[in-house]
C-alpha positions as CSV (number, residue, x, y, z in Angstrom):
1,M,72.5,161.6,81.4
2,A,69.7,159.1,81.3
3,K,66.0,159.8,81.7
4,V,64.8,157.3,84.3
5,L,61.2,156.4,84.9
6,V,60.9,155.6,88.7
7,V,57.6,153.8,89.4
8,E,57.1,153.8,93.1
9,D,54.0,154.4,95.3
10,D,55.9,155.1,98.5
11,A,56.6,158.9,98.6
12,D,59.7,158.5,100.8
13,T,61.3,155.8,98.7
14,L,60.5,157.8,95.5
15,E,62.1,160.9,96.9
16,M,65.2,159.0,98.1
17,V,65.7,157.2,94.8
18,S,65.0,160.4,92.8
19,R,67.5,162.4,94.8
20,T,70.2,159.7,94.4
21,L,69.7,159.6,90.6
22,E,69.6,163.3,90.2
23,K,72.8,163.7,92.1
24,S,74.3,161.3,89.6
25,G,73.2,163.5,86.7
26,H,70.1,161.7,85.6
27,V,66.6,163.1,85.0
28,V,63.8,161.4,86.9
29,V,60.3,161.0,85.7
30,P,58.1,159.8,88.7
31,A,55.1,157.6,88.5
32,A,53.0,156.2,91.5
33,N,51.7,153.1,89.7
34,G,51.7,151.2,86.5
35,W,48.9,153.4,84.9
36,E,50.9,156.6,85.5
37,A,54.0,154.8,84.2
38,L,52.3,154.0,80.9
39,L,51.3,157.6,80.5
40,A,54.8,158.7,81.3
41,L,56.2,156.4,78.6
42,D,54.1,158.1,76.0
43,A,55.1,161.6,77.2
44,H,58.9,161.1,77.7
45,H,61.8,159.4,76.0
46,I,62.7,157.0,78.8
47,S,66.1,155.3,78.9
48,V,65.6,153.0,81.9
49,I,62.7,152.1,84.2
50,V,63.1,151.5,88.0
51,L,60.0,149.6,89.0
52,D,58.4,148.7,92.3
53,L,56.3,145.5,92.3
54,M,53.7,146.2,95.0
55,M,51.6,149.2,94.1
56,P,47.9,150.1,94.1
57,G,46.1,150.3,90.9
58,M,48.3,148.5,88.3
59,N,51.1,146.7,90.1
60,G,54.6,146.2,88.7
61,S,54.0,142.7,87.3
62,A,51.0,143.8,85.3
63,F,52.9,146.8,84.0
64,L,55.8,144.6,82.9
65,R,53.4,142.3,81.0
66,I,52.0,145.2,79.1
67,L,55.5,146.6,78.5
68,R,56.9,143.3,77.2
69,N,53.9,142.9,74.8
70,D,54.4,146.4,73.3
71,Q,56.6,146.0,70.2
72,R,58.1,149.5,70.6
73,R,59.1,148.9,74.2
74,K,59.5,145.1,74.7
75,T,63.3,145.4,75.1
76,M,63.3,148.5,77.3
77,P,65.6,148.0,80.3
78,V,63.8,147.5,83.6
79,I,65.4,147.4,87.1
80,V,63.1,146.1,89.9
81,L,63.4,147.8,93.3
82,T,61.1,145.9,95.7
83,A,60.5,145.0,99.3
84,L,59.6,141.4,98.2
85,S,62.2,138.7,98.4
86,G,62.3,135.0,97.9
87,G,63.0,132.3,95.2
88,D,59.7,132.7,93.5
89,L,60.3,136.4,93.1
90,L,63.5,135.9,91.2
91,K,61.9,133.4,88.9
92,S,58.9,135.6,88.2
93,V,60.8,138.8,87.4
94,N,63.3,136.9,85.3
95,E,60.4,135.5,83.3
96,L,59.1,139.0,82.7
97,G,62.5,140.1,81.3
98,V,64.0,142.4,83.9
99,Q,67.7,143.4,83.8
100,G,68.2,143.9,87.6
101,L,66.7,143.2,90.9
102,F,67.3,145.1,94.1
103,I,65.7,144.4,97.5
104,K,64.9,147.6,99.3
105,A,66.1,146.5,102.7
106,D,69.6,145.9,101.6
107,Y,70.6,147.6,98.3
108,K,73.3,150.2,97.9
109,A,72.4,153.4,96.1
110,A,75.7,153.3,94.2
111,D,74.9,149.8,92.9
112,L,71.5,151.0,91.6
113,V,73.2,154.0,89.8
114,E,75.7,151.6,88.3
115,A,73.0,149.3,87.0
116,I,71.0,152.2,85.5
117,E,74.1,153.5,83.7
118,R,75.0,150.0,82.5
119,F,71.6,149.6,80.8
120,A,71.0,153.3,79.8
121,Y,74.1,153.4,77.7
122,P,74.3,150.2,75.7
123,T,77.5,149.5,73.8
124,S,75.7,148.0,70.9
125,P,75.1,150.4,67.9
126,E,71.5,149.1,67.6
127,G,70.5,150.8,70.8
128,H,68.3,148.4,72.7
129,S,70.4,145.3,72.3
130,E,69.8,141.6,73.0
131,R,72.2,142.0,75.9
132,W,69.3,143.6,77.9
133,Q,67.2,140.6,77.4
134,T,69.8,138.1,78.4
135,S,71.7,139.8,81.2
136,R,70.6,139.4,84.8
137,W,72.1,141.8,87.3
138,T,71.0,141.0,90.8
139,Q,71.8,142.3,94.3
140,N,70.8,140.3,97.3
């Protein structure tokens, strides 16, 4: 069981993703934007973050920059679930150190669950391994 922080401002998408993850045995901590996500990180022991990029307040890119500059959390696994698509998107999220990218219009719930489980349960005894920083798991 992983504790997954789902950062999503659309209530329907948040509900759908939460239901999917909970059916797979995971605990979901919801956040509507980057500010709420930062507060949730302080309040919970999070295993993986599922992050939307377009949100009011603090968007996903700003949240990622803060996360990657935090020495305690710079290697925390992040999977982006976004409506955005395009070559520049792939480049920008890779530069911010995400482990996975799913486009909302065409992702499969089972693939998202698989990605979460892959990064929530590292095989390395060190916990947050370098594998998280170098692996790129994309779904187009």
